[in-house]
N, C-alpha and C positions, 0 to 999 in steps of 0.2 A: 504494500500500500504506500504509494510514493507520490510526492508532489513534484511535478516536473514542468519545465518551460517548453511548451510545444507551440509551433507557429502554424495556424490554421487558415482555413478559407475565410474570406471576409464576407460575412452574411449580414442579413438583417436590413430589410427595408420595410416599408408599410404600404398597404394598398390605398389606391385613390377611390375605390368604390365606396359609396356612402355606407353600405351595410357593414363594412369592416373598418370604419374610420379609426377605431381605437386600437386596432391590433398593432403591436409594436415589435413583435418578434418573428415576423414572417420574412422569408427571402423576397427580394424585389420581384414584382411582376407575378406573384403566385397568389392564388386564392387560399383561404384557410384550408387545412387538411380536411378531406372529406370525413364525415363522421363514420366510423367503422360500423358494419352491420352488427346486429345483436340487440340484446335487451337494453333498454334505456333505464336510467335511474335519475332521480331528482336529487341534486346535491345542494346543501345549504352552505352559503358563504357569508360569514359575518364581516361587514366592511369596517373601515376605521372609524366611522361615525356611529358604530354599534347598530346600524340597520342590518337586516338580513335579506339576501337575495337568493332566489332559487334558479338553478341552472339544470336544464335537461340535457343529459349526455349519455352516450353509450358507455357501458362498463368497460369495453375493450379500448376505449380512447386513451391516448397518453395523457399524462399530467399537463403537458404543454397545451393540448386542445382546450382543456378546462381553463387554464390560466389565460389563454388568448381570449376566451369568451368573457372572462371577468374584465380584462383590460378594455375589450371592445365595448362592454357595457358602460364603462366610465369614460370612454374616449381618451384613454390614457396612452400617451406616446412614449414616455420614459418608464414603461412598465418594468424594465429590466432591474430596477432598484428594489422591486418588491417580490414577494413570494406568497404562497399559501401554506400555512402551517396547521398541523392537527396533532392530536394525541393518538399515538399508535397503541397497539394492543398491550405494549409493555408500560403504558402510562407515561411515555416520554414524548415531549413535544419535538416533532421533526418537520422538515420542509417537504412538501410534495415534490417528488422527482419528476422532472419534465419528460424524461425519456421512457420511464416505465409505464405500463398500462395502469389505469386507476384501479382496476379489479385486483391487481397484485399489491396495492398499497393500502386500500381501505377495506378492512374486513367487513364492516357493516356500513356501507356508504350512506344508507338512508338515515342512520342514527349518528353520523359523524358530522360535526360542524367544523368546517375549515375557516381559518381566520386569515383574511387578507392583511398583510403587515409588511413593514419595511424590512428588507433582508440585508441590504448593503448600505451602510452609512458612509457617504463620502466625507472627506475632511472639511470641505467647504461647501456650504449650501449654494454658493454662487455657481457651482458646477451643475446645479439643477436648473435647466434652461426654461422649464415650463411653470407657469403659476400654479396649475393644477397639481403638479408634482410637489411643489413646496407646500401647498395646502395639505396634501396627504401626509407629508413629513411632519407638519405642525400637529396634525391629529395624532400621529404616532407619539410625538413628544408629550402631548397632553396626556395620553394614555400612560406613558412610562412614568411621568411625574406623579400621576394620581395613584398608581399602585406601588410607589416607592422604589421602582427599579432605577430611575434616574435620580440618584441622591445628590444633594448639594447643600450649601449653607442657606440660612434663612433668607438672606438678601437676594440670592439668585432665584430661589423658589418664588419669593414675592414678585420679583421682576418678571419672571416667566408668566405667572398667573395674571399680572397686569396686562400683558400683551394678549393673553388668551381672552380675557373679558373685554378688552378693547375691540377685538375681532367679533365678539358675540353681541355685545350690547351697545357698542359705539362709544362716543365721547363721555367723559366723566361727568356724572351728576351724583352728588354725595348720597342722597337717600336711596336712589335707585341702585347705586353700586353696592352700598352696605346690604340692602335687602337681597340683592342677587347673590352676594357672597354667603349670606346666612342660609340661603336656600340651595346653594350648589357647592359641593365639596370638590376642590381641584387638587389638593395635596393632603397627605396625612397630617393630622393635627393642625388644621388651618386656622382655628379661632385666634390663637395668639398673634397671628400675622395679618389679620384683617386690616388694621390701620396702616401697616407698611404697604400692603397691596394697594390700598386706596390712594396712598401718597404717590406711588409709582403710576397708578392709572391716571391720576390727574395731570401727569406730565405727557400723556400720550395723545393729547387732543389733536384732532386733525388726521390721525393715522388711519389709513384705509385698512380693510381686512387683509389685503395682500401685503401691505407694509407691516402689519402686526405679525403675520406669519413669518415674514423675513426677520423681524427683530427677535421673535421667539427663537428661531433657529440660530440666530447670531449669538444669543446667550447660551443656548443648549450646547452648541458645538464646542464651546470652550470648557465644558465640564468634563472632568476625568471619566465619568461613567457614561458619557454620550455614546449611544449605540452599542453599549456593552451588554452581552448576554453571558452570565457566569456559568461555568461548568465545573462542578465540585471535583477536586483532586487532592492528592497528597504527594509530598516529595519523598525522597528516599528515607528521610528521617521520620516520616509519618506525620509531618506538620500539615494541618489542614490548610489548603489553598484553593484558589479557583483559577481556571484557565479561561481565556477569552481570546477572540480574534478580532482584529481591526484592519483598516486599510494598510496600516504600516507593517503588520506582522502579528506574531503570537504574543499575548500579554499574560503576565502572572499577577494575581491579586491575592492580598491577604485581607479578608473582610472586603471593604470597599476602597482599599488603598493599593495602588499599583506598585509592586515591588520589583518588577522586572519586565523587560521588553526585548523580544528577539525580532529584529527587523528582517523583512523578507530577503534583503541583500546578504544577511548573515546566515540564513537558513539554507542548508544544502538539501535536507530531506526531512519530511514529516512521515511518520509511520506509526502503526500500532500493532501490538502483539498481545493477544488476549486482553488483560486489563491494563497493560502498560502502554502509555502514550510516549512516543520517542521523538525528540527533536535533535537532529544531527546538524551541527554547526560547521561552517567553513573554518578552516584553520586560521587562527589569529594569534600571532606571537605576542601581541600586547594584552591579550585577555587571559584571565585566570580561570575561565570556564573550561570544563572538560569537553571533549569532542562531542559526546552525546549526552543529552539530558533526559532523565526518565521521570515520568509522573505516573502515579497509580490512580486509576479512576474506578468508578463503582462497578463497572462490568465491561465486557467486550463491546456490547452495544453502545454504551456511553462513549467509549473510545471512538467507535466508528462514526457515531453521530457528530462528534466534535471534529474528527479528521475530515469528514465530508465538507463541513462548513468552512474549514481551513482551506481545503482545495478550491472551493468556490470563491472565497474571498481573494485568494492569491490570483486566480485566473481573472477575476473581474477587474481588479485594480492594477494588476501588474502586466498582464498580457495585452497585446495589441488586438489580437483576434481570438475567436472561439477555438479552443483546442480540438484537434481532429481526434476521432475515436481511435483507440489502439487496435491493431489487427487482432482478430480472435485467434488464440492458439489452436493448433490442429488436434493435439492429443489430450492435453489437460490444462486446467486453469490454475493460476496461483495468485492469491491476493484479490483485492477488489477491482472490478472493472469500472468502477464509478468514475465519471468525469464531469466537469462543469459543462452545462449545456445552456447556450444563450449567448447574447452579445456581451462583450467586455464594456467597461465604462467608456473607453476611448471610442469604440464603435458606436455606442449610444450617442455620445456627444457629437461625433462627426456626422452621424445620421441626421440628428435633429438640426444641426447647422446647415447641412447641405441639401436636405430633402426639398423636393419641388412639388410634392403632392399637396393638395388642398386639405385643410383641416378645419374643424369647427373650434373656435377659440373657447377657452374656459371663461365662463362668465363670473365676474366678481360676485361674492355672496352678498345677500342683503343682510344687514345687521338686524338682529331681533333680540327679544328679551329673555328667551329661555335657554336653549342649548344650541350647539351648532346644528345647522340644518342638515338633513341627509344630503349625501353627495348628489349634486344636481345633474339632471339630464341636460347636457350643455346646450345653450342656445346661442344664436348669432349675436355678436355685438353689432353696433351700427357701423359696419365696415363694408366696403364693396364686396360683393359675393365672389368676385373673381380673384381676390387676394390669395396668393398661394401660401403654402405652409412655410416656404423659405422666408417669406416676409414676416408671417406671424410668429414663427419661432424666434426670429431675431427680435421682434418687437417685445415678446414676453420675457426674453432671456435677460439675465443679469440685472433683474430689478433690484435696485439698491445694492449694487455689487460692492465688493471690498472697497471701503472708502480709503483711498490712499491718503497718506498724511502729508499736509504741508508742514514744513519744519517751523519751529517757533520763530526763527529769524526771518522767515519768508514774508511775514507781514510788513517788513520794512523795505522790501524790494518792490520793483515795479514790473508790470507786464511789458515786454519789449517786443518790438518788431525790428529785427536787425539793428539793434543798438538804439532805436528810437523809442522813447517812452510812449506807450499807448495811452497814458493818462491824458495827454493833450487832446485826445480824440473823444473824451467822454467827460461828463460832468459828475455823475455818481452812478452807483449800481442801482438796479431796479428797486431794491428794498431800502434805498436811502443811505446805505453804508458805503464806506470807501471801498473801491473795487479791490479784490484780492489779486495777487500776482498770478500770472498764467491763466487768467480767465478772460472771457470775451468781453471787451468794453462795449458800452452803448455808443453806437455811431449816431451822434446827434446832429450831423450835417443833414441837409434837406434831402434825405433819401426818399425816393418815391414810395408811397403807400398804396398798394393795389386794393381796389374795392372788390367786394363780392360780385358786383355787376360786371366788372371787367373779367373776372373769372368765368362767369357764365358766357359772356360774349366770346371769350377765347375758346372755351370748350366747343361752342357751336361752329366756330370758324375754322379751327385747325384739325388735322387728321388725328385719329386716336389709335391707329394701328401700331402695334408694338414695334414693327420694323421702322416706323417713322421715328420713334423715340430712340431706338438704337442708332439710327442715322444721325439724329440730333446730338447724341452723345459724341459721335465722331466730330461734328461741327464744333461743339463747345470746347472739347478737349484740344482740337486743332488750333483754335484761337489762342488758348493758353500756351500751347507748344510753340506757336510762332512768336509770341511775346517772349518766351524763354530763349529762343534762338536770338532774338534781338538783344537780350541781355549780354550774350556772348559777343555779338558784333559790336555793341557799344563798349564793352570791355576792350575789344580789339582796337577801337578808335581811341580809347582813353590811354592805353599804354603804348599803342603803335607809334604815336608821335614822339615818345620819349626816347632819348638816346640810350637810356639804360636797358631798353628792351632789345635783346639780340635779334638779328634778322631771321635766324632759323626759327625762333618762336613766332615772329610775325607771319612768316611764310606758312608755318604749320597751321596756325589758327585760321588764317585767311583761306587756305586751300581746303580746309575741312568744313568751315561753316558758311562761307559765302555761297557756294553752290546749293547747299541745303536750304539756306534762307530763301534763295531765289525760287527753288523748286516748290517749297511749302507755301510761299506766297501765292503761287499760281494754283496749287492744289486747294488751298482754303477758298480761293475765289470760286472755283468750280463747285465745291461742296456747298457754299452759300447759295450759288445760283440754283443748284439742284433742289435744295431744301425750299427755296422760295417758290419754285415751280410745284413741288410736292404739296406745299401749303396753299397754292393757288394765289399767292400774294402778288406775283408779277408776271408779265407776259401771259396773261390768262388766255389771250387769243391764240397762243401757240398750242397746237394740238399734239398730243403724243403721250406715251406711257412714262411719266416722270416720277411715279411713286416707287422708285428703287434707287439704290446707291451702289450696287456691286459693279456696274459698268464703269462708273467714275473711278472707283477704287482700283479696278483691274487695269484700266488704261494708265493711271498715274503710277501704280506700283511697277509697271513695266518700264516707265520712265525713271523710276527711283532706283531700279536695279544697278545701272551704271555708277550711281553715286555710292553704292554700298562699300566700294573700296575705301571711300573716305571715312566710313564708320570704323574701320580698323585703325584709323589714325587717332581716334579719341585717346587711346593709350599714349600715343606719342605726344599729344597736347598736354596731358597731365604730367608726363615725365619731363618734357621741355620746360614747362612752367615751374615745376618744383626745382629743377636744376638751375634755372635762371634766377629764381628767388634766393637760392642758397648762395649764389655768387654775387648778388647785388642787393645791398641793403636798401637802396633807393627803389628798386623794382618791388621788393618785398613790401615796402611802405605804400607804394602805389596800389598794389593788389589789395592790401588790407583796407585802404581808404575806399576802394571801389566796392569791396564786400560790405562795407558799412552803409552804403547808399540804400535808400528805401527800395529801389528797383531790384536789388539783389536780395530777394526775400528768403532764399535758402543759400547755403554755402556755394561759392562760385563753382567748385568742382562738380557739384551735383548738376548744374546747368550744362557742364561740358559733357556729362554722360547722358543727357536727355535724349539725344538721337537714338542711342541703343535701346533705351527704355520705351521710346515711342513705337518702335517696331513691335514690341511685346503688346502694347496697347492695341495696335492695328489687328494683331493676331486675335486678341480677346474679342474685339468688336465683331470681326468676321466669324469667329466661332459662334457667337450669339446669334448672328444673322442666319448662319447655316443651320443651327439648331431650331430656329424659329420657322424657317421656310419649309414647306413641303417640297419634295424633289421636283414637282411639276411647276413650281413658281417661276415666273419669268426672270427673277433676279437670282435664283439659286445657283445656276451654272456659273455666272460671273463671280458670285461671292466665293464659291468653292475654288475656282481657278485663282482668284486673288489670294485666298487663304493658303493655297499651295505655294504660291510665289513668296509670300511673306514668311511662311513657316520655314522655307528653305534658308532664307537669309538669317532668321533668328537662330536656327540650328548652327549655322556657320559661325555666328558671333557669340554663342553662349559661353564658350570657354574663355574668351577674351573679356566678356562682361563680368564674369565671376571674379577674375583677377583685378579688373579695374575698380569694381565696387569695393573690394578689400583695400586696394591701394588708396582710393579716395577717402575711405573711412580712417585709415591710419593718418593721412595728411590732416584731416579734420580734427582728430583727437590730439595731434601734435600741438595744435593751436590752443587747445583747452588745458594743456598740462604744463606745469613748471617743474623743472628738475629732471628732465629727460633730454639726453643729448641725441640719441640715435634710435628713435622709435621706429622710423620708416626704414626698414631693412628688408632685403629679399627673404622670402620664406616665412616671414612672420605673418600670422593671420589673426585678425581681430575676431573674438568670439562673443563676449558679453560685457556690458558695463552696467553699473547700477549701485544702489545704496545697500550697505550692510552695516550693522553696528559691530564695532570691534571692541573686544573685552580687554581692558587695560587696568592699570592700578587705580585709575580714576573711575572705573566702572565701564558701562557701555557708552561708546562715543560714535556718532554718525560719521561714516567714512564712505568715500566713493571708491569702488573697486573696478579694476579693468582687467579682464581675462583675455590673454593672448594665447597663441598656440605653444608658447615656450615659457611664459612667465605671467605671474599675477602682480599687478601694481596696486597699492592702496594709497589713497590721497585724502586730503581735506580741502575745503574751499578756502582759498587765500583771502586774507583781509586786505585786499588791495583794489585799486580802481579797475584792474583787469578782470576781476572775477574768475581768474583761472584756478585750477586745482593743483595744489602743491603735493608732490610725491613724497611720501614718508618712507616707503620701503618696497622691496620687491621679493617675491617668492618664486624662485625657479621651479618649473614643473618637474624637471628631471629629478627623480628620487622622491617626489612628494607622495604622501598618502593622505586620504581624507576620511573622516569618520563623523557620524552623528554624535553629538555630545550634550544633548539637552539634559539628560539625567545627570551627567557628570558635573555640569556647572549650574544646574537649576535654572537655566535660561531657555525660554521657549524658542524653538526653531534654530537651535545652536548647532554648529558643526566646527570641527577643528581641522585646520590645514597644517599637516606635519611635514615641514621641509627638512632638508639635510642639515641646515644650520639654525633654523628657528621654527617655532610653531606659533600659529595665530588662531585664536578662538573668535569666531564671528557669529552673529545672529541675524537671521533674515526677518523681514517684517511679517511674513506669513509662512505657512507650511508650503504653499504653492511656490513662493519665491525661493525657499530653501531647496525644494526639489529641483527647480530649474538650475540653480547655481550648482548643486551637487552633481547633477547629471552632466552638465557641460564641463565641469572641472574633471570629472572622472574620464570622460571621453578624451579630453585634452591631455591628461596624464598618460593614458594608454598610447595615444598617438605620439607624444613626445618621446616615449621609450624607443621608438623605431625610426624617428625622423632625424635627419642631419640638419636641423633647423639652426637659427642664429644663436650665437652665444649671448645670453641675457645680461650683458654688461651695460645696463641702461642708465644707471643713475649718475648724476654729476659727482665730482670728486668729493664734495663735502658730505655726501650721503652714502658713500660706499660702505660705511660701517653698518652692519645689519641691525645694530641697536636702534630702536625706533626713537627718533628725536622729536616726535610729534608734540610732546608736552611743552617743549621750549619754543616751537616755531608757530604754533597756532595763534598765539596772542599778538604777534607783531609781524611787520613786514620783514621778509628775509632778504638777504643780500641778493639772492636769485631774483626775487620779485623786483627789487630796485634796478638791478642790471637789465632785466628784461624790459623795463619801461623806458629806458633811455635809448630810443631809436634815433635814426638820423633826423627825425622830425622834432626831436627834443621836447616831447610831451608824453604823458602816460598814454599807452595804447588803449583805445576803447575796445570793448569786446562784445561780441554778440551775446545777448542775454537770453535768447530762447533756443539755444542748441539743446539737443536731447540730453546732454550731460546735466545741464541745469534743470531741465524739466524732471529728470529722474531724481535729482537731488531734492527738489521741492516736494515731489510726490512720493518719495521713498519707495521707488520701484526700480525695475531693471528692464533693459531691452537687449536682444541678441542680434548678431549679424543677420540671422535669418529674418528677424522682424524688420530690420532696415531694408533688406532686399524686397520683402513683400510691400513695404510702405512706398518705395519708389516705383514699383511696378503697378501698384494699385492707385491710380490717380483719377480724379474726376473734377469737372468744372461745370458750372451752370448757375442759373438764377434760382434762388431760394427766397422764400418769405420767412423772416425771423420775428419772433415775438418773445418778450421776456415774461417772467412768471406773473408779474403784477401789472403788466401794461395791456392796453386794449388793441392798439394798431399793429399791423403787420408791416415790417420794413422789407422792401424789395432790395436784395443784395446780389451781387455777383460773387460766387463762392468758389474757391479753388481748394481742393483737398490734395495734399501731398506731404510727405515726410512727417506723418503722425499729426498733422495740424490742419485746421481750416484757416484759410486766409480770406479776408473780407474786402471787397471792392464795391464802389457805387455802381460801376458798370464794367463790361468786359473791355471797354476802350481805355480804362485807367492803366497807367504804367506801373503803379505799385500799390500794394495793399494798404488799407487804412488801419487794419488791426489783424491780430491772429489769435487763434485759440488752440493751444496744444491739447491733444485729446487723451494722452496717457492718464489713466485713472478715471476718466469719465465713463458713464454707462449710457447706452443708447437703448431706448424702449419706445413704446407708443403710449400716449397719454391715457390715463384711466378715465372712466366716466365722470368721476368726481372733479376732474380738472376743467370740465366744461369747454373743451376744445372741439366744437362741433364742426370740424372740417375734415375733408378727405386727405389722405396721404401726408399726415403729420407725424413727425418723429420728435422725440424729446431727448435732449442731452442733459445729464445732471451729474454734478460732482459736489458732494457735501450740500451746501445750501444754494449752490448755483444751478439754476434751471433755465434752459433755453428750448424754445419750440421752433421747429422748422417745417415749412410746407413745401412740398414738391408738386410738380404739375401733373404727374401721371403715376400709375401703379409701377411702371417700369423704372422711372427715375427714383421713386420712393425705394424700391428694392435695391437699386444700385447705391444710393447714398447710405442706406442701412448696411449694405455689404462692405463698402470700403471703410466706413467708420468703425464697424466691428473689427476689421483687420488691424486698426490702430488701437482700439480699446481693449482687445484681448490678445496680448502678445503670446508668442509661442512658448510652450512649456516642455517640449521634448528635445533632448540634445540631438543635434544632427552630426553625422560623421563629418569630420573636417575634410575639406577639399571636395565635398560632394553636396552641392547646393540642390536641395530637393525642389520639385515643382510644387506650386501652391495654387489652390483654387482661387479664382478671381471672379 
């Protein structure tokens, strides 16, 4: 009986047919399994709200058939977190096996009540993407609290009950609340806590039921007993203990106190032999544990029940795909053939994010005065009937997601747009308070406000075909792309006149960008003309089939092909520019000054790589068109031919693009760091940057960490006008090991980096952040063992000592800072205030190179209407999404953005009924108390904005193998 890592087929989609809307565990494109012939039996299932439902099913049907019927009944998409449990003939609570027939599991099916319950508790409820799923989890927590299974201190118990009753009876009213608590018991021994519960309830005013569910889960997930089901056992000395399993691994409890934890990464094998439960650990020289731990349980069946749930927890949280069944032995069997059946958590999350099937959204519950209403038969919200599940799942996901933290010092800084304070653009925030840094300012210039009448006129006048809106995306993004090319040509004019600029650099920039600018000027003109004809706005007397775009793209891409040789030169431009700046202080100053102009709204090197990324955008647009059109459509053949042309070029340039993105990122980070001489060297790859708290003699201190393929740097933000980050130390990856150390130091989400010369203990802001860092560092360590990468001699001479000098340098400007500020211009060098390094610092999070690659490839432009939380009018803005940020303009003709909004840490949802936004295609961005509403013009554009914003607000969490950039959905 062994727990193994198997890599299986990728299964699990759900049907679009209305009669199976809730089924979550079926393979794509299949109907539910046919009910086997034979005698039917009625089975009772008790739901989480204590109502009972009856299901008519064949006794020969598998457990999965029944489970799918239950999920279908509730319209539950993320059903894989749940299971059906029952008391077997040995009076033990067990989970219904999905693979075995029901007749072999339930001895007396008519007299057995199955309970629908949460089976897998994820570490963070933000991973639950559906409001209905969070509602069911909240019911489970309510149940666990009431029976004393989820133990906690009085304060936590009172706080949880306050959220439960806020969901049930609504806003606080003293006499109603007291009466409700006297008539309803939520926790054992509730009476002494009534006043405390009421105090907490009074602070929940305005909280919707969905928000109450979220807050309940937020409290519960931090408790030690969250999701824990205890299985009695004894150790070798006969001490009474309990075993439990969680997403992290196997846990050992004494009473309700966790005394040990065996992470999945440390466990080599789990097995049982009669009454003995065995945990075989991986060899660890630093550990005092023996190789195999042994626990005695009540019986062989107790061992087997616990072993099975361990197997399932391991597969669900650790594997990417459902394990394949083992081949059956020919002669005899040995051990259990049990395996996990169903989708893993990753498959569930990927499915919900990517699904394009329609679904009925979960309707928010009506608050009432007694108890939670039975699980509703879901009904439609007031949303267009054609909205697909891909839109709705994005809309409901991450409600009130992890709130990233702005540091205490951030209140004294300002939102910046390329060094320009955005405060000059706004008077005050919508709620009357001073605007926080890194949030969207109010554009109080006379931006046009579109009326509802204009909306109606527009709808009647313009086409509504999806292909039209895809073509319009080509137009809007082409406008932005041409502006970006003009940034490079204006840079060429700015430095081209200066004698400090080498002729080789002038020639390289000119030969690369002038032909591209000329070509795309003509291409944009043709696209604008075609869209005008499509809309019937101009030349209406000209007859012809103009409701297509593939012919325009095909003709122009054939004209673009000869210019693709220039795209290989983008790398030469970056190299020439870097080389020239190294040899000329004057040119370096000119480049820096140009970057600080408002027109250069992202780093200059990003503009230089734009032509490579633009080809990827064309490919995405054509893929959408080809997917939308039937093969018989007049535009399909041209779109497919254009897609073949552009795909060929993208494939040729892919290898070059990966190297250039890495090179560009190293150059950008070089500007953010002080105390590094030779960051940009061949073979060094950037992997991740972000905030971690470093444990020192002074306690936990916020530090910015930079992970490369050969070394980790840790830094703090300098107290200088440059806002750069001062390097305190380096940890070479060669010979490094990493281990979780939360228990060792008593610090949540802590892990230790053990280097050959020093060790550093750090703590992440959340479990998800810790896992991202640890995964990336582990992969980098493994890769560093076999690579002949750069020698990590990074630091300047005064920091080569590995003793951390941070305590002496944080308080004052260092010599390095002073030296760095004395350029040939003889003034402190201003610095960009909205780079990702600073955003990560303020919001206490991290991003990886994979995230950066997705961000530059996922771009979007177009008009949106924006409204603040407490304002009435809608502002019409031209909005550009790129590099994890929204940039706001009055119109697409503007040369530079008026303001920017970095999106890391924000959540994107659709407004709830209570927010009274009675408009179509509205999405909501929220971060702490900052709330913004945006309206798009169509279902397609709404989907696209939601999609690209989600790519920035939900960074990657899985380590990628170095030198192998994976493809990403767009």
